[in-house]
DOBA-425257 format. One record per residue: residue in one letter; x, y, z of N, C-alpha, C in turn; chain. Coordinates in nm, 4 decimals, always signed. Layout:
<atoms>
   vodo       n_px       n_py       n_pz      ca_px      ca_py      ca_pz       c_px       c_py       c_pz   filum
      A          X          Y          Z          X          Y          Z          X          Y          Z       A
...
</atoms>
This chain:
<atoms>
   vodo       n_px       n_py       n_pz      ca_px      ca_py      ca_pz       c_px       c_py       c_pz   filum
      M    -1.2326    +1.2679    -2.7012    -1.1361    +1.2040    -2.6299    -1.2205    +1.1077    -2.5059       A
      T    -1.1418    +0.9842    -2.4667    -1.2453    +0.8933    -2.3628    -1.1575    +0.9105    -2.2580       A
      R    -1.1873    +0.9457    -2.1309    -1.1158    +0.9236    -2.0014    -1.1558    +0.7956    -1.9394       A
      I    -1.0962    +0.7294    -1.8989    -1.1002    +0.6018    -1.8110    -1.0264    +0.6050    -1.6789       A
      L    -1.1210    +0.5988    -1.5860    -1.0822    +0.5766    -1.4472    -1.0263    +0.4153    -1.4305       A
      I    -0.9058    +0.4196    -1.3703    -0.8803    +0.2686    -1.3175    -0.8686    +0.2661    -1.1637       A
      V    -0.9749    +0.1829    -1.1215    -0.9507    +0.1890    -0.9394    -0.8863    +0.0506    -0.9150       A
      I    -0.7951    +0.0648    -0.8445    -0.6726    -0.0509    -0.8205    -0.6842    -0.0973    -0.7114       A
      D    -0.7691    -0.2459    -0.6812    -0.7493    -0.2939    -0.5138    -0.8105    -0.2550    -0.4204       A
      M    -0.9146    -0.1654    -0.3893    -0.9695    -0.0865    -0.3234    -1.0710    -0.1966    -0.2331       A
      Q    -0.9883    -0.2796    -0.1521    -1.0358    -0.4204    -0.1379    -1.0331    -0.4284    +0.0326       A
      N    -1.1164    -0.4566    +0.1100    -1.1278    -0.4570    +0.2246    -1.0063    -0.4677    +0.3576       A
      D    -0.9266    -0.5754    +0.2774    -0.8308    -0.6343    +0.3333    -0.6800    -0.5408    +0.3194       A
      F    -0.7255    -0.4287    +0.2455    -0.6260    -0.3374    +0.2164    -0.6494    -0.1818    +0.2751       A
      I    -0.7803    -0.2024    +0.3176    -0.8228    -0.0925    +0.3654    -0.8240    -0.0643    +0.5480       A
      D    -0.8995    -0.1888    +0.5803    -0.8786    -0.1733    +0.7140    -0.8978    -0.3578    +0.7269       A
      G    -0.8272    -0.4377    +0.7055    -0.8261    -0.5590    +0.7255    -0.6781    -0.5818    +0.7599       A
      S    -0.6132    -0.7156    +0.6563    -0.4709    -0.7893    +0.7248    -0.3630    -0.6908    +0.6799       A
      L    -0.3736    -0.6292    +0.5877    -0.2802    -0.5176    +0.5590    -0.3333    -0.3504    +0.5071       A
      G    -0.4530    -0.3621    +0.6138    -0.4886    -0.2010    +0.6303    -0.3892    -0.1318    +0.6843       A
      T    -0.4340    +0.0266    +0.6288    -0.3271    +0.1409    +0.7216    -0.4512    +0.2375    +0.7059       A
      K    -0.3960    +0.3451    +0.8444    -0.4906    +0.4161    +0.8266    -0.4851    +0.5247    +0.7008       A
      E    -0.3686    +0.5459    +0.6179    -0.3780    +0.6271    +0.4842    -0.4831    +0.5386    +0.4065       A
      A    -0.4431    +0.4235    +0.3986    -0.5867    +0.3998    +0.2871    -0.7525    +0.4194    +0.3610       A
      Q    -0.7477    +0.3814    +0.4564    -0.8973    +0.4523    +0.5292    -0.9232    +0.5884    +0.4819       A
      A    -0.8132    +0.6766    +0.5097    -0.8572    +0.8369    +0.4575    -0.8579    +0.8519    +0.3080       A
      I    -0.8422    +0.7585    +0.2189    -0.8759    +0.8019    +0.1144    -0.9821    +0.7550    +0.0470       A
      V    -1.1000    +0.6490    +0.1071    -1.1733    +0.6404    +0.0672    -1.2636    +0.7003    +0.0227       A
      P    -1.2980    +0.8528    +0.1051    -1.3725    +0.9217    +0.0417    -1.3738    +1.0062    -0.0738       A
      A    -1.2037    +1.0330    -0.0899    -1.1709    +1.0927    -0.1950    -1.1969    +1.0098    -0.3420       A
      V    -1.1748    +0.8522    -0.3161    -1.1553    +0.7796    -0.4306    -1.3138    +0.7415    -0.4406       A
      K    -1.4154    +0.7337    -0.3470    -1.5856    +0.7670    -0.3975    -1.5891    +0.8781    -0.5078       A
      E    -1.5426    +0.9922    -0.4592    -1.6111    +1.1074    -0.5429    -1.5151    +1.1259    -0.6682       A
      K    -1.3697    +1.0457    -0.6757    -1.3280    +1.0281    -0.7775    -1.4393    +0.9478    -0.9271       A
      I    -1.4638    +0.8178    -0.8345    -1.5440    +0.7399    -0.9039    -1.6693    +0.8102    -0.9549       A
      R    -1.7267    +0.8955    -0.8964    -1.8724    +0.9475    -0.9358    -1.8361    +1.0732    -1.0315       A
      S    -1.7237    +1.1110    -1.0621    -1.6562    +1.2207    -1.1553    -1.6589    +1.1532    -1.2940       A
      Y    -1.6523    +1.0221    -1.2804    -1.6736    +0.9421    -1.4026    -1.8014    +0.9382    -1.4902       A
      P    -1.7859    +0.8948    -1.6265    -1.9323    +0.8142    -1.6224    -1.9151    +0.6829    -1.5908       A
      K    -2.0339    +0.5811    -1.5298    -2.0140    +0.4520    -1.4688    -1.9203    +0.3494    -1.6071       A
      E    -1.9743    +0.3939    -1.7080    -1.9176    +0.2674    -1.8178    -1.8197    +0.3155    -1.8270       A
      D    -1.6976    +0.4110    -1.7866    -1.5657    +0.4245    -1.7812    -1.5073    +0.4307    -1.6778       A
      V    -1.5201    +0.3695    -1.5765    -1.4967    +0.3012    -1.4593    -1.4299    +0.1749    -1.4482       A
      L    -1.3169    +0.1270    -1.4672    -1.2547    +0.0059    -1.4583    -1.2359    -0.0361    -1.3297       A
      A    -1.2008    -0.1627    -1.2645    -1.1550    -0.1766    -1.1307    -1.0476    -0.3056    -1.1678       A
      T    -1.0199    -0.3455    -1.0673    -0.8916    -0.4571    -1.0311    -0.9363    -0.5363    -0.8704       A
      M    -0.9515    -0.6123    -0.8855    -0.9257    -0.7102    -0.7493    -0.8332    -0.7798    -0.7211       A
      D    -0.7608    -0.7811    -0.6685    -0.5996    -0.8929    -0.6239    -0.6851    -1.0013    -0.5482       A
      T    -0.6861    -1.1021    -0.6274    -0.7348    -1.2451    -0.5797    -0.6322    -1.3587    -0.5774       A
      H    -0.6417    -1.3830    -0.4459    -0.5835    -1.5179    -0.3973    -0.6874    -1.6164    -0.3650       A
      F    -0.6251    -1.7321    -0.3017    -0.6810    -1.8521    -0.2880    -0.5910    -1.9312    -0.1895       A
      P    -0.6691    -2.0446    -0.1009    -0.6231    -2.0848    +0.0080    -0.4798    -2.1098    -0.0063       A
      D    -0.4103    -2.1700    -0.1032    -0.2586    -2.1864    -0.1381    -0.1752    -2.0607    -0.1594       A
      Y    -0.2166    -1.9587    -0.0998    -0.1290    -1.8529    -0.1177    -0.0175    -1.8391    -0.0672       A
      M    +0.0039    -1.9000    +0.0425    +0.1465    -1.8838    +0.1065    +0.2385    -1.9667    +0.0496       A
      E    +0.1857    -2.0703    -0.0392    +0.2898    -2.1589    -0.1050    +0.3524    -2.0780    -0.2654       A
      T    +0.2607    -1.9456    -0.2995    +0.3462    -1.9134    -0.4121    +0.4259    -1.7968    -0.3897       A
      Q    +0.4955    -1.7543    -0.4957    +0.6118    -1.6616    -0.4603    +0.5914    -1.5781    -0.4098       A
      E    +0.4630    -1.4978    -0.4205    +0.3876    -1.3599    -0.3560    +0.4299    -1.4013    -0.2120       A
      G    +0.3320    -1.5102    -0.1603    +0.2982    -1.5153    -0.0462    +0.4223    -1.5663    +0.0666       A
      K    +0.5511    -1.6316    -0.0092    +0.6593    -1.6355    +0.0480    +0.7340    -1.5249    +0.0995       A
      N    +0.6927    -1.4364    +0.0107    +0.7738    -1.2602    +0.0226    +0.6881    -1.1942    +0.0894       A
      L    +0.5456    -1.2100    +0.1048    +0.4708    -1.1173    +0.1685    +0.3702    -1.2196    +0.2304       A
      P    +0.4017    -1.2832    +0.3563    +0.3298    -1.3997    +0.4186    +0.2165    -1.3484    +0.5271       A
      V    +0.1310    -1.2674    +0.4376    +0.0167    -1.2151    +0.5123    -0.0722    -1.2868    +0.4537       A
      M    -0.1901    -1.3861    +0.4764    -0.3058    -1.4048    +0.4025    -0.3846    -1.2706    +0.3489       A
      H    -0.4443    -1.2414    +0.2448    -0.5336    -1.1315    +0.2164    -0.5746    -1.1848    +0.0961       A
      C    -0.7099    -1.1040    +0.0636    -0.7728    -1.0962    -0.0687    -0.8117    -1.2587    -0.1110       A
      V    -0.8235    -1.3441    -0.0086    -0.8566    -1.4834    -0.0647    -1.0054    -1.4591    -0.1100       A
      K    -1.0193    -1.5062    -0.2605    -1.1475    -1.5134    -0.3048    -1.2499    -1.5564    -0.2104       A
      G    -1.3604    -1.4733    -0.2271    -1.5076    -1.5147    -0.1604    -1.4886    -1.4701    -0.0258       A
      T    -1.4082    -1.4129    +0.0228    -1.3865    -1.3848    +0.1650    -1.4346    -1.2075    +0.1877       A
      D    -1.4980    -1.1760    +0.3169    -1.5062    -1.0423    +0.2965    -1.3550    -0.9654    +0.2866       A
      G    -1.2620    -0.9851    +0.2999    -1.1845    -0.8984    +0.2734    -1.1197    -0.8698    +0.1387       A
      W    -1.1551    -0.9881    +0.0422    -1.1810    -1.0110    -0.0748    -1.2396    -0.8835    -0.1544       A
      Q    -1.3708    -0.8689    -0.0826    -1.4222    -0.7921    -0.1338    -1.4163    -0.6361    -0.1693       A
      I    -1.4504    -0.5514    -0.2480    -1.4211    -0.4248    -0.2750    -1.5196    -0.3543    -0.1517       A
      R    -1.4611    -0.2127    -0.1344    -1.5724    -0.1774    -0.0118    -1.6571    -0.1144    -0.0598       A
      P    -1.7695    -0.1639    +0.0305    -1.9379    -0.1737    -0.0514    -1.9867    -0.0322    -0.1009       A
      E    -1.9409    +0.0947    -0.0258    -1.9799    +0.2493    -0.0979    -1.8847    +0.2413    -0.2097       A
      L    -1.7635    +0.1838    -0.2662    -1.7402    +0.1879    -0.3895    -1.7493    +0.0747    -0.5000       A
      A    -1.8187    -0.0369    -0.4425    -1.8569    -0.1267    -0.5380    -1.9850    -0.0922    -0.5968       A
      E    -2.0579    -0.0579    -0.5238    -2.1982    -0.0069    -0.6029    -2.1922    +0.0883    -0.6690       A
      L    -2.0825    +0.1681    -0.6850    -2.0592    +0.2480    -0.8207    -2.0043    +0.2184    -0.9220       A
      I    -1.9635    +0.0573    -0.9295    -1.8743    +0.0444    -1.0441    -1.9313    -0.1069    -1.1080       A
      L    -1.9535    -0.1027    -1.2183    -2.0210    -0.1945    -1.3093    -1.9338    -0.3277    -1.2982       A
      P    -2.0369    -0.4648    -1.2680    -1.9573    -0.5538    -1.2085    -1.8723    -0.6297    -1.3632       A
      E    -1.9251    -0.6067    -1.4613    -1.8539    -0.6395    -1.5676    -1.7411    -0.5922    -1.6321       A
      N    -1.6769    -0.4665    -1.5212    -1.5930    -0.3612    -1.5568    -1.5044    -0.4044    -1.4189       A
      I    -1.5106    -0.5276    -1.3777    -1.3878    -0.5836    -1.2685    -1.3007    -0.6991    -1.3069       A
      Y    -1.1948    -0.6595    -1.2706    -1.0713    -0.7459    -1.3296    -1.0524    -0.7962    -1.2128       A
      E    -1.0482    -0.9492    -1.2111    -0.9993    -1.0213    -1.1158    -0.8166    -1.0425    -1.1270       A
      K    -0.7463    -1.0340    -1.0291    -0.5927    -1.0460    -1.0721    -0.5004    -1.1272    -0.9876       A
      P    -0.4405    -1.2187    -1.0406    -0.3515    -1.2981    -0.8779    -0.2463    -1.2598    -0.8791       A
      T    -0.1787    -1.1342    -0.9260    -0.0703    -1.0827    -0.8952    -0.0671    -0.9206    -0.9182       A
      F    +0.0226    -0.8800    -0.8846    +0.0601    -0.7426    -0.9131    -0.0337    -0.6636    -0.9856       A
      G    +0.0434    -0.6659    -1.1012    -0.0248    -0.6086    -1.2614    -0.1409    -0.6938    -1.3277       A
      C    -0.2479    -0.6246    -1.3862    -0.3194    -0.6940    -1.4764    -0.3110    -0.7069    -1.6006       A
      M    -0.2633    -0.7880    -1.6481    -0.2201    -0.8451    -1.7640    -0.3661    -0.8279    -1.8543       A
      D    -0.5123    -0.8885    -1.8207    -0.5915    -0.8512    -1.9214    -0.6682    -0.7634    -1.9199       A
      L    -0.6482    -0.6465    -1.8391    -0.6699    -0.4996    -1.8085    -0.5863    -0.4527    -1.9337       A
      A    -0.4884    -0.4541    -1.9082    -0.3767    -0.3947    -2.0291    -0.3608    -0.4564    -2.1560       A
      R    -0.4180    -0.5734    -2.1718    -0.4730    -0.6223    -2.3261    -0.5812    -0.5529    -2.3448       A
      D    -0.6909    -0.5697    -2.3008    -0.8177    -0.4886    -2.3106    -0.8169    -0.3712    -2.3588       A
      L    -0.7677    -0.2646    -2.2719    -0.7119    -0.0903    -2.2822    -0.6329    -0.0964    -2.4391       A
      Q    -0.5231    -0.2125    -2.4696    -0.4214    -0.1875    -2.5961    -0.5225    -0.2129    -2.6761       A
      G    -0.6037    -0.3209    -2.6925    -0.6934    -0.3108    -2.8115    -0.8139    -0.2078    -2.8096       A
      Y    -0.8332    -0.1420    -2.7182    -0.9263    -0.0462    -2.7605    -0.8496    +0.0953    -2.7758       A
      C    -0.7395    +0.1044    -2.7394    -0.6493    +0.1977    -2.7879    -0.6254    +0.2027    -2.9244       A
      E    -0.5743    +0.0981    -2.9505    -0.5427    +0.0504    -3.1063    -0.6360    +0.0676    -3.1878       A
      G    -0.8017    +0.0574    -3.1676    -0.9098    +0.1069    -3.2611    -0.9055    +0.2361    -3.2984       A
      G    -0.8103    +0.3659    -3.2730    -0.7715    +0.4697    -3.2940    -0.8456    +0.5885    -3.2067       A
      E    -0.9019    +0.5398    -3.1111    -0.9721    +0.6014    -2.9894    -0.8593    +0.6824    -2.8833       A
      D    -0.8941    +0.8270    -2.8851    -0.8089    +0.8941    -2.8150    -0.8451    +0.8772    -2.6642       A
      V    -0.7649    +0.8080    -2.5877    -0.7533    +0.7818    -2.4706    -0.6881    +0.8416    -2.3366       A
      E    -0.7354    +0.8744    -2.2220    -0.6332    +0.9071    -2.1276    -0.6835    +0.8411    -1.9974       A
      L    -0.6020    +0.7631    -1.9533    -0.6331    +0.6645    -1.8325    -0.5981    +0.7150    -1.7118       A
      E    -0.6586    +0.7120    -1.5923    -0.6238    +0.7816    -1.4730    -0.6379    +0.6751    -1.3812       A
      L    -0.5258    +0.6497    -1.2822    -0.5083    +0.5482    -1.1971    -0.5672    +0.6082    -1.0475       A
      V    -0.5954    +0.5302    -0.9528    -0.6141    +0.5417    -0.8212    -0.6316    +0.4021    -0.7809       A
      G    -0.5775    +0.4175    -0.5805    -0.6107    +0.3163    -0.5550    -0.5011    +0.2888    -0.4715       A
      L    -0.5102    +0.1208    -0.4221    -0.3913    +0.0514    -0.3396    -0.3106    -0.0777    -0.3803       A
      C    -0.1880    -0.0540    -0.3694    -0.0986    +0.0185    -0.2885    -0.0269    +0.1052    -0.3775       A
      T    -0.0076    +0.2040    -0.3494    +0.0661    +0.3000    -0.4436    +0.2018    +0.2438    -0.5049       A
      D    +0.2980    +0.1553    -0.3936    +0.4136    +0.1236    -0.4275    +0.4084    -0.0457    -0.4516       A
      I    +0.3009    -0.0700    -0.5122    +0.2955    -0.2338    -0.5145    +0.2061    -0.2645    -0.6562       A
      C    +0.0705    -0.2480    -0.6198    -0.0396    -0.2681    -0.7225    -0.0759    -0.1244    -0.8355       A
      V    -0.0558    -0.0341    -0.7866    -0.0669    +0.1056    -0.8538    +0.0177    +0.1050    -0.9597       A
      V    +0.1892    +0.1202    -0.9026    +0.2991    +0.1318    -0.9592    +0.3093    -0.0061    -1.0877       A
      S    +0.2778    -0.0751    -1.0213    +0.3016    -0.2237    -1.1242    +0.1824    -0.1875    -1.2601       A
      N    +0.0544    -0.1332    -1.2206    -0.0333    -0.1260    -1.3243    -0.0303    -0.0005    -1.4170       A
      A    +0.0418    +0.0725    -1.3821    +0.0519    +0.2155    -1.4177    +0.1666    +0.1878    -1.5405       A
      L    +0.2677    +0.1293    -1.4852    +0.3984    +0.0799    -1.5612    +0.3609    -0.0225    -1.6562       A
      L    +0.2781    -0.0959    -1.6455    +0.2450    -0.2190    -1.7460    +0.1619    -0.1403    -1.8509       A
      L    +0.0679    -0.0591    -1.7877    -0.0178    +0.0129    -1.9041    +0.0780    +0.0976    -1.9847       A
      K    +0.1461    +0.1921    -1.9447    +0.2381    +0.2417    -1.9929    +0.3600    +0.1493    -2.1024       A
      A    +0.4120    +0.0583    -2.0795    +0.4893    -0.0136    -2.1636    +0.3528    -0.0905    -2.2815       A
      A    +0.2638    -0.1030    -2.2627    +0.1843    -0.1593    -2.3480    +0.1237    -0.0526    -2.4506       A
      M    +0.1130    +0.0915    -2.3858    +0.0470    +0.1550    -2.4898    +0.1389    +0.2895    -2.4418       A
      P    +0.2600    +0.2947    -2.4718    +0.3616    +0.3977    -2.4533    +0.3137    +0.5553    -2.5102       A
      E    +0.2256    +0.5902    -2.6009    +0.1272    +0.7040    -2.6692    +0.0506    +0.7500    -2.5693       A
      A    -0.0034    +0.6813    -2.4985    -0.1252    +0.6793    -2.4002    -0.1106    +0.7799    -2.3002       A
      R    -0.1952    +0.8806    -2.2697    -0.1612    +0.9744    -2.1379    -0.2255    +0.8952    -2.0421       A
      I    -0.0855    +0.8899    -1.9283    -0.1683    +0.8011    -1.8220    -0.1209    +0.8996    -1.6785       A
      S    -0.1995    +0.8921    -1.6089    -0.1972    +0.9977    -1.4836    -0.2185    +0.8761    -1.3679       A
      V    -0.1780    +0.9288    -1.2356    -0.1904    +0.8957    -1.1097    -0.2485    +0.9972    -0.9990       A
      D    -0.3833    +1.0021    -0.9749    -0.4467    +1.0739    -0.8472    -0.3599    +1.0620    -0.7057       A
      A    -0.2309    +1.1376    -0.6819    -0.1888    +1.1001    -0.5529    -0.2761    +1.0918    -0.4258       A
      S    -0.3678    +1.1767    -0.4244    -0.4459    +1.1964    -0.3403    -0.5517    +1.1022    -0.3039       A
      C    -0.5664    +1.0199    -0.4155    -0.6631    +0.8863    -0.4282    -0.5945    +0.7629    -0.4342       A
      C    -0.4806    +0.7586    -0.3299    -0.3828    +0.6535    -0.3664    -0.2890    +0.6759    -0.2242       A
      A    -0.2703    +0.5261    -0.1819    -0.2095    +0.5177    -0.0298    -0.1051    +0.4001    -0.0784       A
      G    +0.0227    +0.4554    +0.0093    +0.1143    +0.3210    -0.0183    +0.1099    +0.2386    +0.1177       A
      V    +0.2016    +0.1234    +0.1090    +0.2257    +0.0579    +0.2285    +0.2600    +0.1599    +0.3674       A
      T    +0.3573    +0.2136    +0.3110    +0.3845    +0.3509    +0.4275    +0.3794    +0.4716    +0.3420       A
      P    +0.3865    +0.6009    +0.3934    +0.3863    +0.6902    +0.3444    +0.5131    +0.7495    +0.2511       A
      E    +0.6305    +0.6837    +0.2969    +0.7535    +0.7141    +0.2527    +0.7505    +0.6314    +0.0923       A
      K    +0.7045    +0.4870    +0.1044    +0.6842    +0.4006    -0.0118    +0.5804    +0.4532    -0.1214       A
      H    +0.4724    +0.5151    -0.0759    +0.3934    +0.6015    -0.1742    +0.4700    +0.7210    -0.2255       A
      L    +0.5268    +0.8037    -0.1553    +0.6201    +0.9235    -0.2269    +0.7465    +0.8708    -0.3171       A
      A    +0.7948    +0.7363    -0.2916    +0.9119    +0.6802    -0.4034    +0.8475    +0.6344    -0.5039       A
      A    +0.7017    +0.5645    -0.4906    +0.6288    +0.5043    -0.5972    +0.5852    +0.6103    -0.6873       A
      L    +0.5412    +0.7141    -0.6225    +0.5173    +0.8438    -0.7142    +0.6134    +0.8823    -0.8108       A
      E    +0.7123    +0.9140    -0.7362    +0.8914    +0.9313    -0.8012    +0.8992    +0.8618    -0.9361       A
      T    +0.8905    +0.7508    -0.9104    +0.9064    +0.6254    -1.0214    +0.8508    +0.6641    -1.1195       A
      M    +0.6645    +0.6546    -1.0997    +0.5801    +0.6905    -1.1950    +0.6537    +0.8458    -1.2810       A
      R    +0.6902    +0.8886    -1.2227    +0.7177    +1.0661    -1.3144    +0.7996    +1.0162    -1.3673       A
      S    +0.9237    +0.9250    -1.3356    +1.0197    +0.9148    -1.3902    +1.0158    +0.8343    -1.5238       A
      C    +0.8753    +0.7608    -1.5376    +0.8450    +0.6727    -1.6447    +0.7266    +0.7492    -1.7142       A
      Q    +0.7343    +0.9076    -1.6967    +0.6216    +0.9665    -1.7948    +0.4971    +0.9458    -1.7687       A
      I    +0.4840    +0.8971    -1.6192    +0.3450    +0.8872    -1.5762    +0.2782    +1.0511    -1.4766       A
      H    +0.2171    +1.1081    -1.5060    +0.1571    +1.2485    -1.4580    +0.1005    +1.1803    -1.3162       A
      V    +0.1589    +1.2592    -1.2491    +0.1075    +1.2582    -1.1551    +0.0309    +1.3642    -1.0495       A
      R    -0.0659    +1.3669    -1.0646    -0.1568    +1.4606    -0.9928    -0.1848    +1.4654    -0.8627       A
      E    -0.1459    +1.5934    -0.7831    -0.1207    +1.6241    -0.6121    -0.2498    +1.6483    -0.6016       A
</atoms>
């Protein structure tokens, strides 16, 4: 069986930048150790990627905080994590869920490979849950889990609510 780790949006703006939280800062060491526990080729990552017109988008109108603008420091994956991830394994995404990642993994799984997917990252209640549910919809028979100790939400309460939502959708939550 192949185990694949998916690191969701561990970018500076979500850690200690425009949308950062102390909870996000606190998980960085655990995420680093989690990444190191996987072979480098089995670690995939996403990057929330926006452009200067972000405030004109649907998301920008509902979350009017500039963040993760391509090419800025805030857009970068935290350096101590980025050095552990192969550049070709990073997916840029313009919104919460990453369709390209889901399609690529779906194709991989349809090749007859027995695969387990584990998600970690930020924010539990937005991009982590969106990607977990997208992957579950694309691959209903895949074993999908989330390591709660390597995730942080916008607030601790929203983190817990997202974990409960994922449990309800048969995504295993590791505490």
